N, C-alpha and C positions, 0 to 999 in steps of 0.2 A: 504493500499500499505505499502511496505517496502523498505528499504534501503539495498543493498547486498554490503557488503565490503569484499573484498578478499585481505588478507595481508599474507597469507601462502606463504613461499618463497621455491624454490627448486622443478622444474617439475610440478608446478601448473598450471592448465588452466582452463578456463571457457568454456564448450561446450554446445551445444543445444541438447536436446533429446526430441522429440515430443513438447510439449508445454512448456518445462522447461529450465531453466538455470541450468547446472550441474557444480560444482565445482570439480575438480579431483586434486589428487596429484599422479602423476604416473598413474597406473591403479586403484588405490583407489578412490571410489567416497566419497567426504567429505559432500557434501550437494547438495541438489536439491530443487529449489524452482519453482513453477508455474509462468510462465512469466507474467500472469496477476496480481500477487501479487507484482511484482517488480517495483518501480518507478525510481530508481537510481541505478546504478552499480558503485562501486569505485573499481578500481585495483591498488595495490600498488606494486612497484618494477617489478620484472621479471614475472609477471603473463601473460600468454598468453591468448588471445581472439582468438578462432577459427573462420575461416570463417562463418560457420553455425551460431554460437553465434552472430557474428557481423550483419548478415543478419537479425536475430530474433530481436536484440535490435533496429536496425534502423526501422524495420517493425513496431515495436509496440511503437516506439518514447521513448524509455528508454534512459535517460541522462545518458551517459557512461563518467566517469573521469579517467583520468590516473595520478597517483602521484607517486613520488619516494617512495622507501621503507620507508622513513621517513617522508612522508606525503606532500612533496612539490609538487605543482601544475606542470604538465607537458602539458596536453592538455585535449580536451573534444571531444567527439563523439555525436554530436546532430542530 
């Protein structure tokens, strides 16, 4: 199991595609990870979590942590 930390700022989003979490910056795909490999998702700053990705992490019980771009804790989706 892996930690997926998304720190890239500027039009960055986490989306769901099939059984994977996909990090995009604008139209460009940065990384894709099968959801069964991810145990924690950390989102730093202005990173968007799409509705489809939100439902996927909730369904798979992936702990999702929201932080400021500097790493200060803001909240958690469990």
